[in-house]
C-alpha positions in Angstrom: 112.7 115.5 103.1 112.6 112.2 105.0 115.8 111.2 106.0 117.3 107.7 104.8 118.8 105.3 107.5 122.3 104.6 106.9 122.7 100.8 105.7 124.9 100.1 108.5 122.0 100.4 110.9 119.5 98.3 108.6 121.8 95.5 107.7 122.4 94.0 111.2 118.6 93.5 111.9 118.3 92.2 108.1 120.9 89.8 108.7 119.4 89.0 112.0 116.0 88.3 110.8 117.4 86.3 107.8 119.2 84.0 109.5 116.1 83.4 112.2 114.2 82.4 109.2 117.2 80.2 107.2 117.4 78.2 110.7 120.5 75.4 110.5 119.9 74.1 107.1 118.8 77.0 104.9 115.6 77.0 102.2 115.4 73.2 102.3 112.0 73.9 99.7 113.4 76.3 97.2 117.0 74.0 97.3 114.4 70.9 96.6 112.1 72.7 93.9 114.6 75.4 92.2 117.1 74.0 89.7 120.6 75.7 90.8 121.1 78.6 89.1 117.6 79.5 88.2 116.8 83.2 87.7 113.5 84.7 88.7 111.9 88.6 88.2 109.3 89.7 90.8 107.8 93.0 92.1 106.8 93.8 95.5 103.4 95.6 94.9 100.9 97.2 97.5 97.5 95.6 98.1 96.5 98.2 100.0 97.2 102.0 99.9 99.7 103.5 102.3 102.9 105.2 102.6 106.3 103.3 102.2 108.9 103.2 104.5 111.5 100.4 104.8 112.3 100.0 101.0 115.9 99.7 102.0 114.9 96.6 104.0 114.0 95.1 100.7 117.0 95.6 98.9 119.3 94.8 101.8 117.4 91.5 102.4 117.8 91.0 98.5 121.3 91.2 98.4 122.3 89.4 101.2 121.0 86.5 99.7 122.4 87.6 96.0 125.1 90.0 95.7 124.4 90.1 92.4 120.7 90.5 92.1 119.4 93.7 90.3 117.3 95.9 92.3 115.3 98.7 91.2 113.1 100.9 93.8 110.3 102.5 92.2 109.5 104.7 94.7 111.1 106.3 98.1 110.3 105.9 101.6 107.7 108.5 102.7 106.1 108.6 99.5 102.4 108.0 99.5 101.0 105.2 96.9 97.7 103.4 95.8 96.9 100.2 96.0 98.3 98.1 93.1 101.4 100.6 92.8 105.0 98.6 92.6 107.3 99.3 95.1 110.6 97.7 93.7 111.5 95.4 90.7 114.1 92.7 91.4 115.5 90.3 89.3 118.0 87.7 91.1 119.1 84.0 91.8 115.7 82.1 92.1 116.9 79.9 95.1 118.3 83.3 96.9 115.3 85.4 96.1 112.6 83.0 97.3 115.0 82.5 100.6 114.8 86.6 101.3 111.2 87.3 99.8 109.1 86.6 103.9 112.3 88.8 105.8 111.8 91.4 103.0 107.8 91.2 103.1 107.3 91.2 107.0 109.9 94.4 107.4 108.3 96.3 104.3 104.7 95.6 105.4 105.8 96.3 109.7 107.4 99.7 108.7 104.8 100.7 105.8 102.0 100.0 108.1 103.5 102.5 110.9 104.0 105.3 108.2 100.6 104.9 107.1 98.9 104.9 110.6 101.2 108.0 111.4 99.9 110.1 108.5 96.5 109.3 109.5 97.0 111.2 112.4 99.1 114.0 110.9 96.5 114.5 108.9 93.9 114.5 111.8 95.8 117.0 113.1 96.1 119.1 110.5 95.7 123.2 110.8 96.8 122.8 114.2 100.3 123.3 115.6 100.2 120.3 117.2 103.2 117.5 116.2 102.4 113.8 116.5 105.2 112.5 118.1 106.1 108.3 118.8 107.1 106.4 122.1 109.4 104.1 123.2 106.9 101.2 122.9 108.4 99.9 120.0 109.2 96.1 118.9 112.7 95.1 120.9 115.5 95.3 118.3 113.0 97.1 115.6 113.2 100.6 117.4 115.7 102.8 114.9 113.4 101.3 112.1 110.3 102.0 113.7 111.2 105.5 114.3 112.3 106.0 110.9 108.7 105.0 109.9 106.9 107.4 111.8 109.5 110.3 110.3 108.3 108.7 106.6 104.5 109.2 107.8 105.4 112.8 109.0 105.3 112.5 112.7 108.5 113.3 114.9 110.5 111.2 117.1 110.5 111.5 121.0 113.8 110.0 122.8 115.2 107.0 121.2 116.0 105.3 124.5 116.9 106.1 128.2 120.1 108.0 127.5 119.3 110.9 125.2 116.7 113.0 127.1 115.4 113.0 130.9 111.8 112.0 131.3 110.5 112.0 135.1 107.3 109.8 135.0 105.1 109.3 138.4 107.4 106.9 139.8 110.3 108.5 139.8 108.4 111.7 141.3 107.4 109.3 144.0 110.7 108.4 144.8 111.9 112.0 144.8 109.0 113.1 147.2 107.6 116.2 144.3 107.7 117.0 141.1 109.7 119.7 141.7 112.2 118.6 143.6 112.7 115.9 140.9 112.9 118.7 138.1 115.8 120.3 140.5 117.8 117.3 141.1 117.7 116.6 137.2 118.9 119.7 136.5 121.4 119.9 138.5 123.2 116.7 137.5 123.3 116.9 133.9 124.9 119.3 131.0 122.9 121.8 129.7 122.4 120.0 125.9 120.4 117.7 127.9 116.6 118.1 127.7 114.3 117.7 131.2 110.7 116.5 130.7 108.6 115.7 133.8 105.1 114.3 133.7 102.1 116.0 135.5 98.5 113.9 136.3 96.7 117.7 137.5 96.8 121.2 137.4 98.8 121.3 140.9 101.5 119.4 139.9 101.6 121.7 136.7 101.7 124.7 138.7 104.9 123.3 140.9 106.6 121.5 137.8 106.3 125.4 136.0 108.1 126.5 139.4 111.1 124.2 138.5 111.2 125.4 134.8 111.6 122.1 132.9 111.8 122.2 129.2 109.0 120.0 128.9 105.9 118.9 130.5 104.0 116.1 130.1 100.5 116.4 130.5 98.8 112.8 131.2 95.4 111.7 130.6 94.1 115.7 131.3 90.6 116.3 129.8 90.1 118.6 127.2 89.2 121.2 129.8 92.4 120.6 131.9 94.3 120.5 128.7 92.7 124.3 127.7 93.6 125.5 131.3 97.3 123.9 131.2 97.8 125.7 127.9 96.6 129.0 129.4 99.0 128.9 132.8 101.7 127.9 130.7 101.4 131.1 128.5 104.2 129.6 125.9 107.0 129.3 128.7 107.6 125.6 128.2 106.6 123.0 125.7 103.6 120.8 126.7 103.0 117.8 125.4 99.9 115.4 125.7 99.5 111.9 126.5 96.9 108.9 127.0 93.7 108.3 125.3 94.8 109.6 122.5 93.1 107.9 119.1 92.1 109.0 115.9 88.8 109.9 117.3 90.0 112.4 120.2 93.5 113.7 118.4 91.7 116.4 116.7 90.1 117.7 120.0 93.2 117.2 122.1 95.2 119.0 119.2 92.6 121.8 119.1 93.5 122.8 123.1 96.9 124.4 121.5 99.4 121.5 122.7 102.6 121.9 121.4 102.8 117.8 120.8 100.9 114.6 121.2 102.5 111.5 122.0 101.0 108.5 120.4 102.4 104.9 121.5 100.1 103.2 119.2 102.0 104.2 116.2 104.4 101.3 116.8 102.9 99.2 119.3 99.2 99.1 117.6 99.8 100.0 113.8 98.5 96.9 111.6 101.1 95.4 108.8 100.2 96.9 105.4 99.3 94.5 102.8 102.2 94.3 100.6 102.7 91.1 98.3 105.3 89.5 96.0 104.1 88.8 92.1 106.5 86.9 90.1 106.9 88.6 86.6 106.4 85.9 83.9 110.0 85.6 81.9 
């Protein structure tokens, strides 16, 4: 079951987006064209098939503009849908609803796009043990929502930020003087609940990392042959994460080498927005 984000995390993002759109004077078009007190009904409908994520953004955007609006969510985050599916139905003050429309669609389309792309990667590695993970390559301010969308697509989350896990990259290694030394310093400085991951770019560094016993080793831009050798040498002692050069054409081959995790920055930095529209229901 896909976890839902609490409103307290989503609402500030939605309100910030609404404030950006409303500017200094509010929706001057709706105020000029729509009579005060007019009501309208409309549905959020998918133009293409996909996976739902961000439906609560729709609810909170509409309620922020019209607290008395009636909103019926037809599907839940994580549900797959076909083109033409109705995702939510709303009845609200017309001026308020139209002011919320673009913010709701922007967030919904963005998050559905991430969930849909993630599902494609997850399906591509079906039958292997590999899990598809996101990265920190997220839109500033939207990380919690975008990582939630990855979960909706069946992926898993990597670390959320710099503060919840140690990930020793090549530049850290360069400053420390070696992979093993970097891992030893990290182990000595944190408590037992903090995971330590180190990136390696060759089999020689893999051996050095294994001797230092990190929790996870990231295999950066390894060839398939190198990945298979890394799996053999590691023999299950640590979690192996493959990264770099991953796309929908290569991910199956990477998964079949036996790695545990495949991290894909494209899930969040390159997912196209899914086409979702607002259709007015005639009254």
